N, C-alpha and C positions, 0 to 999 in steps of 0.2 A: 576597234582594232581590226587589223586585216587578218586573213586567214593564216598568213605566215606568222604574225605576231602571236596569234593564239596558239599555233603549233608550237612555236618556239617556247612560250611560256608553260604550255603543258609538258614540254620535254623537260624544262628545268625543274617544274614540280615533280615529275616522275623520278627524276634521278634523286632529289632531296628525299622523296618518299622511300625510295629504295635504300638510301643510306641510313635513314632513321629506323627501318625495320631491321636493317643489318645490325645497329647498335643494340637494339631490343634482343636479337637473337644472341648476340655475343655477350650479353650481361644475364642471360637466362640462368647460367651456371650459378652466379651470384645468389639469385633467387633461392635455387635449389640449396645450395650450401646453408643459407640461413634458415630454410625450413627444416633441414636436417638437424642443424644446431639446436633450434628451438624444440624439435620432437626429443631430441637426446637430453634436453636440460643443459645444453652447453652454451658457452658464451657466443654471441653472434661473431661471425668471422668479418662481417662487413656492417656498416651503419645502414640498418634496415631502413629507417626514415628516409635518409639522404638518397639511398638507393631507389626507394619507391617514388620519391618525388622527381628525380632525374628521369626515371622511366615514365612516369606519368606526363612529364613534360613533351617527351618524345612522342607519345600517343596522342596528346592534345594537338601538337603540331601535325601529325598524321591527319587528325581530323579536319583540321583547317585546311590542309592541302586537298583533302577530299572535297570538302565544300568548294574551294576555290576551282578545283577541275570541273566540278558540276555546273558552276556558274559559267565557266568557258565553254562547257559543252552545248549551254543553252544560248549563247551569244550568236547573234546573227552578224558574220563578219562584213565589215566595211569593203567596199570596193578598192582594189589597188589600183593606184594612179599609175599611168604607163610612165616608163622611165623617159627623160627628155633626151633625145638625141642630139649630139654636138655636130 
């Protein structure tokens, strides 16, 4: 991979990671509502197992992104070939 390709891929990964973190943050209130319901002995307002599974998928993907970013950081970029002039 060239330096430009590495940078482009890292930017894609960064964007995806930010989106996943945003999804986690936006769903925090559901976790809080479930914890409140459990503490009060009330019915769960959301499917806690499905909520956990979805959030865990996001966390797992964030970890994969972090691993790929670390691999990209360790890559020695290939030389870019000069563009052919016509």
